[in-house]
C-alpha positions as CSV (number, residue, x, y, z in Angstrom):
1,X,97.9,37.0,111.0
2,X,99.8,34.7,108.9
3,X,102.3,31.7,109.3
4,X,105.7,31.6,107.5
5,X,108.3,29.0,107.5
6,X,109.5,29.3,103.8
7,X,106.1,29.6,102.1
8,X,103.4,32.2,102.9
9,X,100.2,30.5,104.3
10,X,96.7,31.8,104.0
11,X,96.0,34.9,106.2
12,X,93.6,34.6,109.3
13,X,91.9,37.9,110.1
14,X,91.6,39.3,113.5
15,X,90.1,42.5,114.6
16,X,92.5,45.6,115.1
17,X,92.9,47.3,118.4
18,X,91.8,44.2,120.5
19,X,93.8,41.6,122.5
20,X,93.9,38.1,120.8
21,X,95.3,34.7,121.9
22,X,97.0,33.0,119.0
23,X,98.9,29.8,118.8
24,X,100.0,27.7,115.9
25,X,101.4,24.4,114.7
26,X,104.1,24.5,111.9
27,X,103.7,21.2,110.0
28,X,104.5,21.7,106.3
29,X,101.3,21.6,104.4
30,X,99.1,20.9,107.2
31,X,100.0,23.8,109.6
32,X,97.2,25.2,111.9
33,X,96.7,28.7,113.3
34,X,94.3,29.3,116.2
35,X,93.1,32.7,117.0
36,X,90.8,33.2,119.8
37,X,89.7,29.6,120.0
38,X,89.0,29.2,116.2
39,X,91.3,26.8,114.3
40,X,92.2,27.5,110.7
41,X,93.7,24.2,109.3
42,X,95.5,23.0,106.2
43,X,97.8,26.0,105.9
44,X,100.9,25.9,104.0
45,X,103.5,27.4,106.2
46,X,106.6,25.8,104.4
47,X,109.1,23.3,105.7
48,X,111.3,25.7,107.8
49,X,112.5,24.4,111.1
50,X,113.7,26.0,114.4
51,X,117.0,26.5,112.7
52,X,115.5,28.7,110.0
53,X,113.1,31.7,110.1
54,X,109.7,30.9,111.2
55,X,107.1,33.7,111.9
56,X,103.7,34.2,113.2
57,X,102.2,37.5,112.0
58,X,104.7,38.3,109.4
59,X,104.8,36.9,105.7
60,X,108.7,36.7,105.9
61,X,109.1,39.6,103.5
62,X,107.8,42.4,105.6
63,X,104.6,43.1,103.4
64,X,102.2,41.7,105.9
65,X,103.0,42.1,109.6
66,X,101.5,42.3,112.9
67,X,101.9,45.4,114.9
68,X,101.4,45.8,118.7
69,X,102.7,44.0,121.7
70,X,103.2,40.4,122.4
71,X,102.6,39.3,126.0
72,X,104.0,35.8,126.0
73,X,105.7,33.3,123.6
74,X,106.2,29.6,124.0
75,X,107.9,27.0,121.7
76,X,107.2,23.3,121.9
77,X,109.3,20.8,120.0
78,X,106.6,18.0,120.4
79,X,103.2,17.5,119.0
80,X,100.7,20.1,119.9
81,X,97.2,18.7,119.8
82,X,93.8,20.4,119.5
83,X,93.3,19.9,123.3
84,X,96.6,21.6,123.9
85,X,95.7,24.5,121.6
86,X,92.3,25.0,123.3
87,X,93.8,24.8,126.8
88,X,96.4,27.4,125.9
89,X,93.8,29.7,124.3
90,X,91.7,29.4,127.6
91,X,94.6,30.1,129.8
92,X,95.7,33.0,127.8
93,X,92.2,34.6,128.0
94,X,91.9,33.8,131.7
95,X,95.4,35.0,132.7
96,X,95.4,38.1,130.6
97,X,91.8,39.0,131.3
98,X,90.4,39.5,127.8
């Protein structure tokens, strides 16, 4: 999985053919991607905003993309702390049963 908001960030690996909980914080050069409870910090996702294309799972050019189903999506315009990310991850695992 990757983050994209004008620049391609480092990719974070996740096993194929399995459910995953993923959440991210877009913040220029200090973006964060959490997959199944593990944070990858310091990613450079670019300076895009909600008015411009932002993407989780695609590099913006279609060369690297996530296939499968998405069960839920949320967008927050305020700070999203480590505690928020951990709680969302736990809730996703509990609710969807994986």
